[in-house]
N, C-alpha and C positions, 0 to 999 in steps of 0.2 A: 150342207152337207151336213147327214145326222152321223152323231159319233155315237148315238144308242149301238150296243155291239151285238151282230148279223147273226139271226139265231136258223139256221139251214134246216122244216121242216119236214117233213118226204111226207107224199102224195100218193095214195095207190089208184093204182090205175084199175078203174070197172068197165071190165071187158063190154056188158052189154051195153053200157051209152057214150063208149069209145074215148071216154074222157076221166084224165083227174083229178081228185077230190083230197080237200084234206078237211078234215071236220074242224069245227070253225071252234071248239074250245082251249084249240093246245094254241090257233093264233090270238085268241083273247086272252091266253093266259101272259104267255108270252112278252103280250103288249103292255097288259098289269103288274110287269115286275118292271117296267123298261130297258127290255127289248126290242131290235127290230126285226117281224117274221118276215121268212123269207119262203114262198113253198117252193119248194125240190123234184120236180117230176121223177119217175121211175127212166132215163135216159141210157145214150149207150156206156158203158163198160168203162171203156177208154179216155171215160171225159170223171172223173171221178177225178182225180186230183188237182183238176180243173175245179170242178162247184166248192171242191172241200176246199180249194184255195182262194175263195170266190163269203168264206163266209168268219165263223167267231167260235161257233160250237154248230155241230149237229143235233137234234132230238131221231130217235127213228120214234112212229106211233106205232099203235095200232093196227090190227090189221087182220089179214088171213093166215090162217095154217103155215108153219113152215116146210117145205118138202124135206120131210125126211132121206132124202137121199144128196142132197149139201150134207150129213152127218153119217157119211155111210150107214143107212140102214134103211129097209124095205120098207112102205105104208104098214098099218094095220087097217079094220075091216072100218074102226070107229073114225080114221082123221079127214078135214072137214078140210074143205076147197081147196087149194094150193096156187100158186104164179112162183115152177125155181125162179124164169128169168128176174122177178120181182126181190128175191132172195140174193140172188147173186150177187147181186145190185149194190143191195144193201151193203155185203160181208164186203164185198170189196170201196166201198164209200167208209165202213169203220175203218178198214186199215188204212186210208190215203188219212184220213182223218188223224190218225194216229200218228202215225209215222212226221206231222201237220204240226203234231202238237197239241189240238183241238177237241178243247171235248168235248166229250159222248155223251148224251141222258140217250136211258133208252125205256117207254111207255110198253107196257103191256108185250104184244106180241115185240116189243122192243129188245124187252129183256130177251126173251127169247134167240134175239137173233144175235143179240150181241157174244151172250153167252155162245153159242154155234160160230162164230167169228175170232170167240179163242177156244175154240179146239172143244168147244161140251158139245151136250147132245140133250137131248128132250124125252120126257115123253110125251108121247102124241095123242093120249088122251086117256084124264085121267080116272076117271072111271071107270075105265078097263085093264087101267097099268097099278092105280095104285090101293087099295082092300082098305086101311081107314081114310075116309078124308070125309071133310066138310062142302056144304054147297061154296063151288068155283065161278061158277056162274048163274047168277041172281036174278031171282025176276023185277027188283023191284028199281025206281029210276035209279040212272047212273047217279044222284047228289045224294042217294040212298048210302052209310056205311053199313056193310051186312056180316065183317068175321073183324076178328081183330089179326096184331100183325107181330109179332116176338119180336122187339130191334134188339140187335148187339151191341151190348154196350163196349164200347172205346170203335166202333166202327166211324165212318164216317157220316154214313143216315142217320143214326144218334146224335150226331156236331147236329145234324142241319132242326133231324124231330125236336131234338131234345126233353124225349120221349122213352121207355121202354117198352112200351103196348101200342100202337097207332091204330082206328080200329080205322077199315079199306074197302070199298067198292069192290065188284068183284066178276070181268068178263073174261073168260078162259075157260078152253080146256083141257089144256096143253102149259107140262110146264117144265122147270130147269129140271136135268137129272144129272149126270155126271157137268161138273162145273167146270169149267175151261180154265187153261192156267193163266194164271196174273189174275184172275177173279177171285176173289171170297165172298160167303158169304153173310148177309150184314144184317136179315131179315127173312121170317118164317111166322107162314102160320100154322098156326094152333098144331094139324095132323101132321107138320111136318112139311106141309108145298113151299117152296124158294118163292119169295113175295119179295124181294134186292140184294144187291149182290154190284160187288161195287171191285175195284182198283185200288193199288195203292194208296195212290195219295189221291184218291177218292175225281178225278178227269175224265175217268171213266163209274158214270153211275148208273145204278137202274130200276127200274121200281115193276111190280107183278100187275097194279092198280092202272085205277083213270084219275090220276092225280087236275090234270085240267080239267073235271068235271064236279073235284069237290074245296078248291081251291080257295072259292070267291067266302065261302061260312069257316076255312078252316085251316087255322094260323099257319098249322105243322103239315100241311099240304102246298099250301104257298109257298111255304119254304127251300123245301126242290129246287120249283123252280127262280125263288129268289136266288140261293143257295148256286142255283147253272150260269144265271146271267148274270152276274157278280163273277166267277169266273170267267166265261169266255172276257168277261167286259177287261182283265188283265190281264188276256193274251200279246 
C-alpha cells in the first residue's frame, strides 16, 4: 500500500462528450512532488463526506465560470458558460474537507470557488467590471509567465515562494471581489486584482494562476505543490 499522501484532484464534466476530464498538468505536478493523484468526478453532493474521508487533501482545479447565483447575484452580460451542479458539489466538498481538517488547494477557478465557499463574491468579468486592469487572459502559451504578482510579506504564500514578487501566467476573466470570512489576500497583481488567498494557518490556500503549467522550470511555483503535499502528508 502506497504511503504517499492521497491528493484528490477535481475533474471537469464535459457535457458535449459526456465524460470527466482532469488536465494532465495537475496529475504530473502532484506526482513530481511525491503525492498520489486521485481524480474526483462531480458526483452526488451526498457523497462529499465519504470522498473527503478517502483523501489526504483536495485540489479545486481550473474550469468554467462560477455561476453568480451561488453567491447571490444575477449574471452580467459578459459571463461565460457555467455549471451550477459543479459549483454546488465543489462548495460542499470544500466544507466537508474543512470539517475533516483536510488541506485544500485552489487553482484558477479553484480560488474563486473557495472564496464563494467562505461567503465571498466575485467580479464576473474583469474587463467590464474593473476599469483599471492588465491582461488577465493571456494569449501566450501556459508555460509563459506574463504578469507580476506582489506577495504579502509575512503571509503563508510569502513563506512558500520566498520572494516579494512572482511572475505568473494568467487565464481568467473572473476575479475575487469581496473576500470570504476567514480568508486573507496574500498576493495581488499590479492592478489590484487578487492573485492568492489563504486562511489563518495555510491549510486552505489558493492562487489565481496555473502553477501546474509552470512548476517544471520555476522553483517558486513547484514550491506551491511541495508545501501542499507536505501538509497533506502530515495529516
